[in-house]
Legacy VTK file of the C-alpha trace (Angstrom):
# vtk DataFile Version 3.0
C-alpha trace
ASCII
DATASET POLYDATA
POINTS 116 float
21.402 100.595 99.668
22.072 96.755 99.649
24.039 95.371 97.453
24.010 91.253 97.460
24.825 88.388 95.349
22.253 85.023 94.881
25.758 82.691 96.036
25.378 84.612 99.509
21.450 82.728 100.284
20.298 79.618 101.092
16.909 77.994 99.433
14.362 77.085 102.147
14.547 73.513 101.721
18.615 72.919 100.563
18.337 72.556 96.537
15.250 73.986 96.063
12.028 76.463 97.107
12.185 80.011 97.762
15.199 81.688 98.290
15.300 85.274 100.005
17.496 87.799 98.223
15.878 90.809 100.006
13.698 91.097 102.969
12.181 94.608 103.274
12.297 97.502 104.275
9.461 98.165 101.114
9.723 94.603 99.858
10.927 91.176 99.526
12.353 89.686 96.542
14.305 86.506 95.665
14.048 82.966 93.639
12.973 80.070 93.361
13.600 76.460 91.734
11.040 73.824 91.790
12.565 70.466 90.764
10.294 68.046 88.944
7.517 67.004 90.591
7.797 69.229 93.422
5.423 72.014 94.406
4.960 75.118 96.949
2.126 74.634 98.993
-1.389 76.633 98.456
-1.060 79.825 100.177
-2.147 83.547 100.608
-1.323 86.759 101.503
-3.643 89.020 103.186
-1.922 92.368 102.367
0.756 92.084 99.791
0.355 91.125 96.678
3.276 88.674 94.847
5.016 88.727 91.371
6.330 85.891 89.967
9.052 85.872 86.587
10.116 82.650 85.074
13.804 83.011 84.231
13.601 79.019 83.064
11.579 75.714 82.665
8.167 75.860 82.403
5.472 75.755 85.907
1.455 75.624 86.766
0.521 78.094 88.810
-2.598 77.867 89.965
-4.861 80.908 91.040
-7.652 80.530 93.002
-7.669 77.103 91.341
-7.485 78.558 87.552
-4.527 77.290 85.787
-2.126 79.116 84.351
1.223 77.895 82.889
4.259 80.022 83.193
7.067 79.515 80.789
10.571 81.416 80.003
9.339 85.233 80.349
5.937 85.001 81.557
4.792 87.029 84.910
2.061 86.597 86.652
0.874 89.285 89.409
-1.115 87.754 92.319
-3.335 90.531 94.471
-3.862 90.192 98.044
-6.191 87.412 99.034
-5.678 85.438 96.155
-4.676 81.595 96.822
-1.813 80.737 94.713
-0.176 77.170 94.525
3.078 76.157 92.716
4.026 72.679 90.657
6.688 72.042 88.273
4.928 68.794 86.234
7.626 69.099 83.611
11.026 67.414 83.415
13.239 69.949 84.308
13.244 72.577 87.044
11.717 75.541 87.344
13.157 79.147 88.262
11.799 82.297 88.532
11.837 85.270 90.543
9.331 86.768 93.013
8.486 90.265 94.291
6.006 90.769 97.290
5.590 94.460 98.417
4.719 95.474 101.230
7.112 94.002 103.242
5.145 91.948 106.091
6.130 89.596 108.309
3.747 86.495 108.876
1.789 87.710 105.740
1.524 84.374 104.442
-1.386 81.693 105.211
-1.848 78.110 104.047
-5.158 77.775 101.876
-7.324 75.080 100.918
-7.746 73.048 98.988
-3.539 71.628 99.319
-3.635 70.795 95.106
-5.071 70.793 92.609
LINES 1 117
116 0 1 2 3 4 5 6 7 8 9 10 11 12 13 14 15 16 17 18 19 20 21 22 23 24 25 26 27 28 29 30 31 32 33 34 35 36 37 38 39 40 41 42 43 44 45 46 47 48 49 50 51 52 53 54 55 56 57 58 59 60 61 62 63 64 65 66 67 68 69 70 71 72 73 74 75 76 77 78 79 80 81 82 83 84 85 86 87 88 89 90 91 92 93 94 95 96 97 98 99 100 101 102 103 104 105 106 107 108 109 110 111 112 113 114 115
């Protein structure tokens, strides 16, 4: 059993980026914030699938180069091997939940192109 609180964890880039709340043993879960104009690099996972759920705001998620606009309540699942790039083109912060399964270290790899 694991119980934690978001306030006990830090965003990767200070006030934005991913913030892991759970890392293993079966899955990873956390929240991610992108402020207006910010993006998260195009990448793929060799074996894990990743699910994004939008809590607030709006984000452009490019999945294999195809644009998907995620708004509050939207869910998008990226299958293993599918490149995904996120960018906030809006004027308010975007906050979402991400879940990756299975939990694997070093499963995230850069993908080209870096942006669309």
